[in-house]
MARVOMI-146552 format. One record per residue (C-alpha): z, y, x. Coordinates in Angstrom, 2 decimals. Last residue first. Layout:
# residues N
(marlum (Z,Y,X));
...
# end
This chain:
# residues 375
(marlum (62.01,146.87,34.68));
(marlum (58.52,148.63,34.60));
(marlum (57.05,149.97,31.42));
(marlum (53.69,151.74,31.14));
(marlum (54.60,154.51,28.91));
(marlum (52.92,155.62,25.64));
(marlum (53.70,158.96,24.18));
(marlum (53.76,160.29,20.64));
(marlum (54.40,163.85,19.69));
(marlum (57.17,165.86,18.24));
(marlum (56.08,169.55,17.67));
(marlum (58.96,172.17,17.66));
(marlum (57.62,174.62,20.15));
(marlum (58.38,175.13,23.79));
(marlum (54.77,174.37,24.93));
(marlum (54.93,170.93,23.39));
(marlum (55.12,169.02,26.76));
(marlum (58.25,167.03,25.84));
(marlum (59.43,167.07,22.21));
(marlum (59.34,163.18,22.20));
(marlum (58.29,160.16,20.13));
(marlum (58.18,156.66,21.62));
(marlum (55.70,153.89,22.65));
(marlum (56.62,151.44,25.33));
(marlum (54.21,149.31,27.20));
(marlum (54.04,145.99,29.07));
(marlum (56.24,143.89,26.81));
(marlum (53.40,141.84,25.45));
(marlum (54.42,142.59,21.92));
(marlum (54.47,146.31,22.73));
(marlum (57.91,147.84,23.06));
(marlum (59.06,150.49,20.51));
(marlum (61.22,153.55,21.15));
(marlum (61.79,155.78,18.11));
(marlum (63.60,158.62,19.88));
(marlum (63.36,161.27,22.62));
(marlum (64.23,164.92,21.74));
(marlum (64.41,167.32,24.64));
(marlum (66.55,168.98,27.32));
(marlum (65.48,166.48,30.04));
(marlum (66.01,162.86,30.83));
(marlum (64.92,159.56,29.59));
(marlum (66.09,155.91,30.34));
(marlum (69.93,156.09,30.61));
(marlum (71.65,152.69,31.28));
(marlum (74.59,151.13,29.46));
(marlum (75.53,147.97,31.32));
(marlum (77.65,146.24,28.68));
(marlum (77.56,146.04,25.00));
(marlum (77.14,142.20,24.63));
(marlum (73.42,142.86,23.66));
(marlum (72.96,144.72,27.01));
(marlum (72.37,148.44,26.72));
(marlum (69.36,150.75,27.12));
(marlum (69.26,154.54,26.63));
(marlum (66.66,157.00,25.31));
(marlum (67.66,160.69,25.00));
(marlum (68.60,162.98,22.22));
(marlum (69.28,166.69,23.23));
(marlum (71.15,167.90,21.30));
(marlum (74.36,167.49,19.31));
(marlum (76.15,170.40,20.96));
(marlum (78.49,168.11,23.06));
(marlum (75.39,166.02,24.11));
(marlum (76.26,162.67,25.80));
(marlum (76.43,160.82,22.47));
(marlum (72.95,162.23,21.57));
(marlum (71.49,158.78,21.29));
(marlum (68.20,156.92,20.94));
(marlum (67.84,153.20,21.49));
(marlum (66.72,150.39,23.78));
(marlum (68.51,147.09,23.34));
(marlum (68.89,144.33,25.88));
(marlum (68.84,140.50,26.00));
(marlum (65.81,139.82,23.83));
(marlum (63.76,139.78,27.03));
(marlum (61.15,141.94,25.40));
(marlum (63.79,144.83,24.99));
(marlum (65.00,144.89,21.33));
(marlum (64.67,148.05,19.35));
(marlum (67.27,150.75,18.22));
(marlum (66.35,153.83,16.36));
(marlum (69.94,155.12,16.20));
(marlum (73.09,156.21,17.98));
(marlum (74.37,159.52,16.45));
(marlum (77.80,160.97,17.65));
(marlum (80.28,158.51,19.16));
(marlum (79.74,155.89,21.92));
(marlum (81.10,152.81,20.44));
(marlum (78.05,150.51,20.61));
(marlum (77.38,146.90,19.67));
(marlum (79.41,146.45,16.51));
(marlum (79.45,142.95,15.33));
(marlum (77.93,140.66,12.54));
(marlum (78.22,137.00,13.36));
(marlum (76.30,136.09,10.18));
(marlum (73.79,138.30,8.47));
(marlum (70.95,135.73,8.00));
(marlum (68.99,137.30,10.96));
(marlum (72.02,136.98,13.19));
(marlum (73.92,140.12,13.73));
(marlum (73.94,143.42,15.70));
(marlum (75.37,146.80,15.09));
(marlum (74.55,150.22,16.54));
(marlum (76.70,153.24,15.86));
(marlum (76.18,156.30,13.56));
(marlum (77.83,159.60,13.12));
(marlum (75.46,162.46,12.52));
(marlum (73.23,160.60,9.99));
(marlum (74.71,162.18,6.78));
(marlum (73.15,160.50,3.78));
(marlum (71.66,161.94,0.67));
(marlum (70.44,160.75,-2.83));
(marlum (72.97,162.84,-4.59));
(marlum (75.16,159.82,-5.38));
(marlum (74.89,158.95,-1.72));
(marlum (76.37,162.40,-0.85));
(marlum (79.36,161.92,-2.99));
(marlum (79.84,158.31,-1.76));
(marlum (79.74,159.39,1.88));
(marlum (82.08,162.40,1.43));
(marlum (84.52,160.20,-0.61));
(marlum (84.60,157.50,2.13));
(marlum (85.00,160.11,4.94));
(marlum (87.82,161.75,3.09));
(marlum (89.65,158.51,2.27));
(marlum (89.29,157.54,5.95));
(marlum (86.94,154.74,7.20));
(marlum (83.25,155.70,6.73));
(marlum (81.12,153.14,8.61));
(marlum (77.74,154.51,9.49));
(marlum (75.28,151.98,10.72));
(marlum (72.18,151.55,12.88));
(marlum (70.38,148.24,13.20));
(marlum (69.74,145.29,15.43));
(marlum (68.78,141.93,13.75));
(marlum (68.77,138.34,15.36));
(marlum (66.82,135.16,15.19));
(marlum (63.30,136.44,15.16));
(marlum (62.48,135.25,18.72));
(marlum (61.64,138.83,19.82));
(marlum (64.76,140.15,17.98));
(marlum (64.23,141.62,14.51));
(marlum (64.40,145.29,13.73));
(marlum (66.75,147.31,11.49));
(marlum (66.47,151.09,10.78));
(marlum (69.14,150.87,8.15));
(marlum (72.74,150.18,7.14));
(marlum (74.48,153.15,5.60));
(marlum (78.14,152.66,4.84));
(marlum (80.42,150.41,2.92));
(marlum (80.15,146.75,4.13));
(marlum (77.87,144.26,2.49));
(marlum (75.13,143.34,4.96));
(marlum (72.39,140.75,4.84));
(marlum (71.36,140.63,1.09));
(marlum (68.60,138.04,0.45));
(marlum (65.21,138.39,-1.24));
(marlum (63.30,135.05,-1.50));
(marlum (59.92,136.47,-2.37));
(marlum (58.14,139.67,-1.20));
(marlum (54.96,138.10,0.15));
(marlum (56.24,138.30,3.80));
(marlum (59.49,136.63,2.83));
(marlum (62.50,138.89,2.13));
(marlum (65.42,140.17,4.01));
(marlum (68.03,142.76,2.89));
(marlum (70.07,145.50,4.58));
(marlum (72.52,147.67,2.64));
(marlum (72.73,151.20,1.52));
(marlum (75.23,151.07,-1.36));
(marlum (74.89,150.64,-5.10));
(marlum (73.64,147.03,-4.84));
(marlum (70.07,148.03,-5.25));
(marlum (70.43,150.76,-2.61));
(marlum (68.00,149.10,-0.31));
(marlum (67.06,148.80,3.48));
(marlum (64.44,146.49,4.81));
(marlum (63.97,143.36,6.70));
(marlum (60.64,141.38,6.48));
(marlum (60.32,137.73,7.32));
(marlum (57.82,134.93,8.37));
(marlum (55.70,136.59,11.13));
(marlum (57.76,135.28,14.08));
(marlum (57.76,138.79,15.45));
(marlum (59.82,139.65,12.36));
(marlum (58.45,142.45,10.27));
(marlum (59.90,145.95,9.56));
(marlum (60.66,147.71,6.26));
(marlum (62.51,150.98,6.14));
(marlum (62.36,151.51,2.46));
(marlum (63.67,150.52,-0.97));
(marlum (65.71,153.24,-2.60));
(marlum (66.53,152.85,-6.30));
(marlum (65.53,150.75,-9.26));
(marlum (64.00,147.50,-8.05));
(marlum (60.17,147.29,-7.83));
(marlum (59.66,145.91,-4.33));
(marlum (56.62,144.14,-2.74));
(marlum (53.73,146.12,-4.28));
(marlum (50.40,144.58,-3.43));
(marlum (46.83,145.37,-2.41));
(marlum (47.07,149.03,-1.75));
(marlum (43.79,150.18,-0.33));
(marlum (43.95,152.24,2.84));
(marlum (40.86,150.75,4.59));
(marlum (43.15,148.82,6.97));
(marlum (44.58,146.98,4.04));
(marlum (47.71,148.02,2.17));
(marlum (51.10,146.33,1.39));
(marlum (53.77,148.37,-0.50));
(marlum (57.44,149.05,-0.35));
(marlum (59.10,151.31,-2.78));
(marlum (60.65,154.82,-2.50));
(marlum (61.34,156.56,-5.78));
(marlum (65.15,156.59,-5.18));
(marlum (64.67,159.01,-2.36));
(marlum (67.24,158.76,0.34));
(marlum (67.16,162.30,1.75));
(marlum (68.59,162.71,5.34));
(marlum (71.49,165.20,5.99));
(marlum (72.63,167.89,8.43));
(marlum (75.84,169.58,7.37));
(marlum (76.25,173.23,6.21));
(marlum (77.37,172.22,2.77));
(marlum (74.25,170.08,2.50));
(marlum (71.48,170.58,5.04));
(marlum (67.94,169.31,5.58));
(marlum (66.97,168.89,1.98));
(marlum (63.41,167.63,1.61));
(marlum (61.89,168.10,-1.88));
(marlum (59.50,165.36,-2.79));
(marlum (55.84,165.69,-1.79));
(marlum (53.68,165.78,-4.85));
(marlum (52.08,162.85,-6.44));
(marlum (55.12,161.65,-8.28));
(marlum (57.42,158.67,-8.63));
(marlum (54.75,156.12,-8.00));
(marlum (53.97,158.14,-4.82));
(marlum (57.38,157.65,-3.25));
(marlum (56.05,155.48,-0.43));
(marlum (57.31,152.79,1.90));
(marlum (54.95,150.94,4.26));
(marlum (53.45,147.49,4.89));
(marlum (50.29,146.97,6.93));
(marlum (47.32,144.68,6.61));
(marlum (44.51,143.36,8.82));
(marlum (46.62,142.56,11.89));
(marlum (47.15,139.04,10.38));
(marlum (50.83,139.18,11.38));
(marlum (51.70,142.31,9.12));
(marlum (51.66,145.69,10.71));
(marlum (54.54,148.12,10.08));
(marlum (54.93,151.44,8.23));
(marlum (58.26,153.27,8.00));
(marlum (57.92,156.31,5.79));
(marlum (55.75,157.81,3.00));
(marlum (55.90,160.89,0.85));
(marlum (54.08,161.45,-2.41));
(marlum (50.26,161.23,-2.51));
(marlum (48.04,161.00,0.56));
(marlum (47.46,157.28,-0.39));
(marlum (48.53,155.84,2.77));
(marlum (45.95,154.59,5.48));
(marlum (44.93,157.87,7.02));
(marlum (42.09,157.59,9.57));
(marlum (42.81,159.57,12.78));
(marlum (41.91,163.29,12.84));
(marlum (40.09,164.77,15.92));
(marlum (40.80,167.37,18.50));
(marlum (43.88,166.16,20.28));
(marlum (43.99,162.63,18.83));
(marlum (44.08,160.21,21.77));
(marlum (42.61,156.65,21.83));
(marlum (43.58,153.96,24.16));
(marlum (45.22,151.79,21.54));
(marlum (43.25,152.23,18.30));
(marlum (44.73,154.60,15.88));
(marlum (45.88,154.47,12.22));
(marlum (47.73,157.11,10.18));
(marlum (50.43,157.01,7.56));
(marlum (51.61,160.08,5.68));
(marlum (54.56,162.37,6.07));
(marlum (54.50,165.63,4.33));
(marlum (51.88,168.28,3.29));
(marlum (48.89,166.50,4.73));
(marlum (45.51,167.88,5.72));
(marlum (45.19,166.58,9.26));
(marlum (45.74,170.04,10.56));
(marlum (49.04,170.12,8.75));
(marlum (50.45,167.31,11.04));
(marlum (52.95,165.50,8.88));
(marlum (52.70,162.27,10.72));
(marlum (53.55,158.62,10.25));
(marlum (52.42,155.82,12.66));
(marlum (50.26,152.69,12.81));
(marlum (49.04,151.53,16.24));
(marlum (46.24,149.18,17.20));
(marlum (45.15,146.64,19.88));
(marlum (48.69,145.25,20.67));
(marlum (47.76,141.80,19.02));
(marlum (50.65,142.03,16.53));
(marlum (49.72,145.55,15.77));
(marlum (52.04,148.15,17.42));
(marlum (54.44,150.53,15.68));
(marlum (54.80,154.30,15.70));
(marlum (57.71,155.61,13.88));
(marlum (57.03,159.30,14.64));
(marlum (54.59,162.10,14.73));
(marlum (55.81,165.58,13.71));
(marlum (53.04,168.17,13.99));
(marlum (50.68,168.58,17.03));
(marlum (49.20,166.89,20.05));
(marlum (49.12,163.15,19.70));
(marlum (48.48,160.48,22.44));
(marlum (50.48,161.73,25.50));
(marlum (50.37,159.28,28.33));
(marlum (53.12,158.14,30.65));
(marlum (52.81,156.08,33.76));
(marlum (55.15,153.76,35.71));
(marlum (57.92,154.65,33.42));
(marlum (61.08,152.72,34.04));
(marlum (62.31,155.14,36.79));
(marlum (62.77,158.05,34.34));
(marlum (65.16,159.76,36.83));
(marlum (63.03,162.85,37.35));
(marlum (60.75,163.56,34.41));
(marlum (57.51,161.64,33.68));
(marlum (55.00,163.98,32.01));
(marlum (53.56,164.74,35.52));
(marlum (52.80,161.06,36.06));
(marlum (50.18,160.87,33.27));
(marlum (48.56,164.19,34.15));
(marlum (48.50,163.34,37.92));
(marlum (46.91,159.92,37.17));
(marlum (44.22,161.58,34.98));
(marlum (43.59,164.19,37.59));
(marlum (43.37,161.43,40.35));
(marlum (40.95,159.37,38.11));
(marlum (38.80,162.47,37.60));
(marlum (38.84,163.19,41.31));
(marlum (37.81,159.59,42.09));
(marlum (35.08,159.73,39.48));
(marlum (33.84,162.97,41.14));
(marlum (33.95,161.45,44.52));
(marlum (32.06,158.42,43.34));
(marlum (29.54,160.62,41.64));
(marlum (29.29,162.70,44.98));
(marlum (29.07,159.56,47.17));
(marlum (26.35,158.16,44.92));
(marlum (24.50,161.53,45.04));
(marlum (24.73,161.37,48.84));
(marlum (23.24,157.95,48.96));
(marlum (20.50,158.93,46.63));
(marlum (19.85,162.05,48.68));
(marlum (19.93,160.26,52.01));
(marlum (17.65,157.73,50.55));
(marlum (15.35,160.38,49.31));
(marlum (15.34,161.95,52.72));
(marlum (14.54,158.61,54.42));
(marlum (11.86,157.72,51.90));
(marlum (10.35,161.14,52.42));
(marlum (10.47,160.81,56.11));
(marlum (8.82,157.37,55.87));
(marlum (6.08,158.79,53.66));
(marlum (5.50,161.73,56.02));
(marlum (5.30,159.49,59.06));
(marlum (2.85,157.20,57.22));
(marlum (0.88,160.24,56.17));
(marlum (0.73,161.26,59.82));
(marlum (-0.02,157.84,61.05));
(marlum (-2.85,157.53,58.55));
(marlum (-4.24,160.99,59.54));
(marlum (-4.07,160.02,63.19));
(marlum (-5.91,156.84,62.35));
# end
């Protein structure tokens, strides 16, 4: 009996001790999870600079190279973007795919472009199984020369070998949408899923055009001298927002035409314009000076978010701003001595992806960031 009570006491003690251990271990695991969550929260909020009140959290998702023009799938589950990150074995911009929630600090995302030529401006099609993008690969497998300056002035190349292609998510090109002589690029898709807007030189100038998803029914939207590009549809598909240069003086017109003849455009003086999707009711939205570009509609359809250096006497930094579609209530969104551009809202309006030089260790890398948006 004494032995039974003794072993019973020992057994109860062991159960008690094990229970304490298990309970303590649960507390430790819970504490570690809490610490990890706190660290994650701290990391995501530390990227937010003072004054950036619209960012509830901010997460960096690429960590090297130049990463830009990131666009959401229609179901907000994936992102397509362009990058020239040397560690991903590319010599100039190619298209890469990532799932939302992934980061690419120590791994390479799948490349959806051919790896030949140079690409720009990819966008998902409504089925979320295909993308469109522009590529020069039919004009040559090597990266085309990239002039950054002409006569001491910053310029963008307008390669006449760009055409627009459709590819599946395995990287297979399934269709070529344009085959006109000259520059065909910068395509984006209407949220309604019925139209594509793009920029082309087929008229002899850089104008906006729309076409059906299958490439049919091409219509010219703009017709004024100057570069019209970087266009996006409003959430309801009824309007277009885009960037434009409008040379006015004889000297400005001559310089614009001379550069265009060389496949170049000077992007240092651009304003935002807005019109109906058929080109009617075209009007200038901003009159800020310097470069105002990469506009995108706020989910409400009543505001535009865009990048600008209008407030930078030396031309840098670029910050994000927001303005009503009637040109009123200009609001600054990002701060700091950095480059912030290519803002794009998710289709559900809850997140904003953009490119920034922040947190790059003082180097030149431009990375992608996703913010939880709060109005």
